[in-house]
N, C-alpha and C positions, 0 to 999 in steps of 0.2 A: 713496527708500531703503526706506520702509515697504512699497511695492509689491513690491520685490524680495524682502524677507523673507516677505511673504505668499505669493509665488509659490514660494519654496523650501519653505516649510511645506506648501503644497498638494501640491507634487511629492513630498515625503517621505511624506505620507499615502497618495498613490496608489501609491507604491512598496511600502509596507508592506502595503497592502490586497491588492495583486497577489501578494505572497509568502504571505499567509495563505490564499490559495485553492488552494495546491498540495496535492496528495495526498501524504501521508507515512505511513510505517509504522515499527514498531520491530522488524522482522524481524532476527534475529541473523545473523551471517555463517556460523556453523556450529552444528550440532546433533548429538547422538548418534543412531545408527540406531534407529528405533522410538520416539524421544522424542516427546512431545506438545508441539507448538509452539503458543503462544498469541500472536497478532500483532494489535496495535492499528492500525487504519487510520483516519486522521483527515484532515480537510480539508473543503472546501466540496462535499459530495456532495449533488446536487440530487434524485436519485431513489434509492429503496432498492436496496441490493445484495442479490442472491439467490445461492443456491448455484450457479446456472448461470453466474455471473460468474467463478467461481474455478477455477483449474487449477494443477497442479504439472507441470513439464516437465523432461525430461532430454534434452539434445541435440535439442531441438525436437520431442520425442515425449512425448505426455501420459502421465503416470505415475498409476496409480490409488492414491488415498490416502483414508482415512476423514477427514471434515471436516464443519464446520458454520460458519455465519456468524450472529452475533447483533448487534443494535444496542443499545447502552447509552448513553443521553443522545444526544449528537451524534456519537459515535464508533462504529465497527464493530469487532468482535472476531472474528477467524477462528481456530479451533483446527483443527489437523490432526496426524495421526500421520506423522512423517517416514518416508521409505522406508527399508527395511532395508539396501539396497545402498549401500555407501560410494561417493559420487560427488558431482558438482556438479549442482545443480538450479536451476530458476527458478520463483518464485512469480508467477503471472499473475492479474491481476484485469481482466477485460475489460468494455468498455462502461460506464465510469463517467461518469455525467452530472455535469459540474462546470463551473466557470467558469475560463477561461484568458484572462488579460489583459482581464477584464471582460466577455468574451463567453461565452455558454453553449456548451459543447462536449462531445463524447463522446471519452474517451481510454481507452487501455489502460495499466495500471500493471504494471511488472515489476521484480523485484528478485532477485538471485542469492543462494543459500545453498548450503552443502554439508553432507553427513553424514560424520562421521569419529569415530574412537575406538571404545570398546567399546559394544556394544548396550545400550540402556536396559532396565531391568527392567519 
């Protein structure tokens, strides 16, 4: 019986460790056109992110935006000025070196957002 409890405990620890290695962001679903978005990227990032890792796309076409990436503690923060055109966009972060299921891996992270409403001052 003790062996079974130990196995369940070990399995739960492995499960939670694998969840903590996921890359997550706090990108909102929508922004005003021209608004400055500040997005926190966290997770088990093994190599530094640079500005060459970042893209904003509309319909799979890269959209030029003003942006920068900074690391504070163990998290990265990306700021960018959202496009003026009201539309749906995708934030792409390419070539993130991280762990997936305990293995070192290179992944791409993407998340959708839109611009809507009145333009920001």
